[in-house]
N, C-alpha and C positions, 0 to 999 in steps of 0.2 A: 966251466970256464965262462966268464962273463967279461963284457967289455964296458968300460966306464966312458961314456961320451957326454960331453957338455953341449947342450943345444942353446944357442942364443935365441932371443925373442925374434930376431929377424929371420933366422934359419927356420924356426918353428912356423912362422908366418908363410915362408916359401913352401914348406911341406904341407901346409893346411889345404884342404880341399873339401868341396861340397860332396856329400854322398847322394848320388842320383836316386830318386825313388824308383823302385822296381816292382813288377808283378811277375810271379813265377807260376806257371801252369804245368802240371805233370799229367801225363797219360801213359798208356802202356808202352808207347814207342820211345818216350824220353821226356825232356822238359823243354819248355819254351819260356824264355826270359825276356821281358820288355823293360827297357830302361829309358827314362825320360831325361834327355840330354839337351835341353833347350839352350840355344845359342851356340852350339858346337857345330862347326862345319866339318864335313867328311874328312878333310885333310888334317884336322886337328884331333881326330878320334883314333885311339890306339887300343887294341885288344891283345892281350898276352895270355898264353896258357903255358905254365911252367910247372911240371909235376902235376899236383892236384889243385893248383891255384889258378883261377881265372881272374884276370885283372882288366877292368874297364877304366880307361883314362881319356879325358877330353878337355880341351882348352876352350874356354868361352871367348868368342870374338864379338865384341860389341863396338862397332866403329862409330865415332862421333863425327858428324859433318864438320867440315873445315870452318873455323871461325866460331864454333859453338863450344861451350863449356858445360860439363856435367854439374848441375846444382844439387842433385839428389840421386843417390844410388842405393838400392836395397840389396844388390848382389855385391858383397864385399870381396868375395873370392872369385878368381878368374878361372877356376878349373874344377873338374869333377874327378873323383877317384873312388873306386869301390872294388874290393877283392872278395871273391867267393871261393870256398873250398868245394871242389867237385867230388862227389861220391865215386867210389870205385865201380859202381854200377853204370856210370856214364862213360861214353867213349869220347874223351877229350880230343882225340885226333880227327874227329868228324864234326867239329863245331861249325855251324853255318851262321852267317851274319848278314842282316839287311839293315839299312839305315835310311829312314824316310821321315821327313818333316820333324826332325829332332827326336825321333823315337828309334832306339836300337832294338832290333829283334834278334835274339840268339836262339838257335835250335840246337839242342845237344841230345843226340840219340843215346839210348841205353846201349851198353856193351852187349855183344852177342850172348854172353853167358847170363845176362840179366833179362833178356827178352823172354816174354812168355812164349811157350811152345806147346804145340799139341802133341799129346802122347797117343800113339796108335795102340789100340787094344785088339789082341787077337783072341779068337774063340777056339778052344781046343776040344 
């Protein structure tokens, strides 16, 4: 089953978004993801976890002082959006988030079954 949808140029522009650069660090406990979201205030930052998809969205707010006009802009899109597929080894219900100085830090622990564990050896 497929759906035929026509997207106008204006609609495509509304759906367009910058992909924030990210760094992902993995260790035995899980992963830590850092996303650079320059210009996004905390109230315009949205995180969603649905199924195995993690979505980061943010709206850039650049206020122009009254009476001034923008003569040059290098950021043509006013929002960020990036979607990640989470491994079944990660526990999406325990995502932790911190946002400081335009950098989002997400901590996603490994699920219980994926955590390293020590096996006790008995001598007989």
